[in-house]
C-alpha positions in Angstrom: 177.9 27.9 185.5 176.2 24.5 185.2 176.7 23.1 181.8 173.9 21.5 179.8 174.1 17.7 179.9 175.1 15.7 176.9 171.6 14.3 176.4 170.1 17.8 176.7 172.5 19.1 174.1 171.4 16.2 171.8 167.7 17.1 172.3 168.4 20.9 171.8 170.4 20.4 168.7 167.9 18.0 167.1 165.3 20.8 167.6 167.3 23.8 166.8 169.9 22.7 164.3 167.8 20.6 162.0 167.2 21.7 158.4 164.5 24.4 158.3 162.8 25.3 155.1 161.4 28.6 156.4 162.8 31.9 155.1 164.1 34.2 157.8 164.2 31.6 160.6 167.8 31.3 161.6 169.3 28.2 163.2 171.2 28.1 166.4 174.6 26.4 166.1 175.9 24.1 168.8 178.7 26.6 169.4 176.2 29.4 170.1 174.2 27.2 172.4 177.3 26.2 174.3 178.3 29.9 174.6 175.0 31.1 176.0 174.8 28.1 178.4 178.3 28.9 179.7 177.7 32.6 180.1 174.1 32.7 181.3 173.3 29.2 182.6 171.7 26.0 181.5 168.3 27.5 180.9 169.5 30.1 178.3 169.4 27.7 175.3 165.9 26.7 176.4 164.8 30.3 176.2 166.3 30.5 172.6 164.3 27.4 171.7 161.1 29.0 173.0 161.7 32.1 170.8 162.4 30.0 167.7 159.3 27.9 168.4 157.2 31.1 168.7 158.5 32.4 165.3 157.8 29.0 163.7 154.3 28.9 165.0 153.6 32.2 163.4 155.2 31.2 160.1 153.1 28.0 160.0 149.9 30.1 160.2 150.8 32.3 157.3 148.9 31.9 154.0 151.7 33.3 151.9 155.4 34.2 151.9 154.6 37.7 153.2 152.1 38.1 156.1 148.7 39.6 155.2 147.6 42.8 157.0 145.6 40.7 159.5 148.5 38.3 160.1 150.9 41.2 160.6 148.6 42.7 163.2 148.4 39.5 165.1 152.2 39.0 164.8 152.8 42.5 166.1 150.5 42.1 169.1 151.9 38.7 170.0 155.6 39.7 169.7 155.0 43.0 171.5 153.6 40.9 174.4 156.3 38.2 174.1 159.3 40.6 174.3 157.7 42.9 176.9 157.7 40.0 179.3 161.5 40.2 179.5 162.5 41.9 182.7 163.6 45.5 182.4 167.0 46.7 183.5 169.0 49.8 182.6 172.2 49.2 180.6 174.2 50.3 183.6 172.5 47.6 185.8 172.6 44.9 183.2 175.8 45.4 181.2 177.8 47.8 183.3 177.9 50.6 180.6 175.7 53.6 179.9 174.5 52.5 176.5 174.5 48.9 175.1 172.4 47.6 172.2 171.9 43.8 172.8 171.2 41.3 170.1 167.9 39.3 170.5 170.0 36.3 171.6 171.7 38.4 174.3 168.4 39.8 175.5 166.7 36.4 175.8 169.7 34.5 177.1 170.5 37.1 179.8 166.8 37.7 180.6 167.1 41.4 180.7 166.5 44.4 178.4 166.0 48.1 178.1 163.9 50.1 175.6 166.2 49.7 172.6 166.6 46.0 173.2 162.9 45.4 173.2 162.5 47.4 169.9 165.4 45.6 168.3 164.1 42.2 169.2 160.6 43.0 167.9 162.2 44.3 164.7 164.1 41.1 164.0 161.2 38.9 165.0 158.8 40.6 162.5 161.5 40.7 159.8 162.1 36.9 160.2 158.4 36.4 159.6 158.6 38.1 156.2 157.5 41.6 157.1 159.4 43.9 154.6 162.0 46.0 156.3 160.7 49.1 154.4 157.6 48.8 156.6 159.6 48.7 159.8 161.5 51.5 161.6 163.2 51.4 164.9 162.3 54.8 166.2 164.2 57.0 168.8 161.7 59.3 170.6 161.4 61.5 173.6 159.1 60.1 176.2 157.4 63.2 177.6 156.0 61.5 180.7 159.5 60.9 182.0 161.3 63.5 179.9 163.7 60.8 178.8 165.0 59.3 175.6 163.2 56.2 174.6 163.0 53.7 171.7 160.1 51.9 170.1 159.3 49.9 166.9 157.1 51.5 164.3 155.2 49.5 161.6 154.1 51.4 158.5 151.4 49.5 156.5 152.2 52.0 153.7 154.8 54.7 153.3 152.6 57.6 154.3 150.4 55.7 156.9 150.0 56.5 160.5 152.3 53.8 161.9 151.6 51.3 164.6 153.8 51.6 167.7 155.2 48.6 169.6 156.4 49.9 172.9 157.7 48.1 176.1 155.8 50.7 178.1 152.4 49.6 176.7 150.8 46.2 176.2 148.7 47.7 173.5 149.8 48.2 169.9 148.4 51.6 169.0 148.7 54.2 166.2 151.4 56.9 166.6 148.7 59.5 166.5 147.4 58.1 169.8 150.8 58.4 171.5 150.9 62.1 172.3 153.5 61.2 175.0 156.1 60.4 172.4 158.0 62.9 170.3 160.0 61.3 167.4 163.6 62.2 167.0 164.8 59.9 164.2 164.0 56.4 162.9 165.9 53.7 161.0 165.9 50.2 159.6 168.4 47.9 157.9 169.2 50.5 155.2 168.1 54.1 155.9 167.6 56.8 158.5 164.7 59.3 158.6 164.1 62.5 160.4 160.6 63.4 161.7 158.1 64.3 159.0 160.6 63.4 156.2 159.2 61.3 153.3 162.7 60.6 152.0 165.6 59.0 153.9 168.2 61.4 155.3 171.1 59.0 155.6 172.2 55.4 155.9 171.7 53.3 159.1 175.4 52.3 158.8 176.2 55.8 160.1 174.8 54.7 163.5 177.7 53.3 165.5 175.7 51.2 167.9 173.6 49.7 165.1 176.8 48.7 163.3 178.1 47.1 166.5 174.9 45.3 166.9 175.0 43.8 163.4 178.6 42.8 163.9 177.7 40.9 167.1 174.8 39.1 165.2 177.3 38.1 162.5 179.6 36.6 165.2 176.7 34.7 166.8 175.9 33.2 163.4 179.5 32.2 162.9 179.8 30.3 166.2 
């Protein structure tokens, strides 16, 4: 792989590693930038910079520490579009395994994703903007059109609301009641797991092996 030039590293680190007074917006360490450049090429750190700039742009427009309903709707539509532009690959094509949950850094740096990677990236983008995790659920569904398992992100304005669905199969953010092609199987966030129709959590997300593995990878990225 072609390594990023010394001057380019200086520019990237001045942009990405500077002190940031914005809650939820992580910084990329020089070690992580070197890693993604070595593994995925010299443009990989630039793609990370673009993602961070997109999040900062949304934070700068917020009128308070937690996005308003209108701000959240705009954020959802923008990040649904942003992440859906990543090229789709199956895990077998992209990672050489049947099931792999990529971190948002891996998704952007490698320029490839499948359904769970899109949902995960949107989840962490909205969480970084201050959307409470109790309003967000990564949701495993059955896509009836293809009769295949699928994953989307659901946003609940209130606990009992008809959630909005962010889906890589659709440019439009729509209510779950409009998506008759999706049958929910279970959903989860940082803390809990829910079964369809349940108002109370049915378990902890730490029980999901691939979710634990994803969080471990994100911790290692932060430690680089």
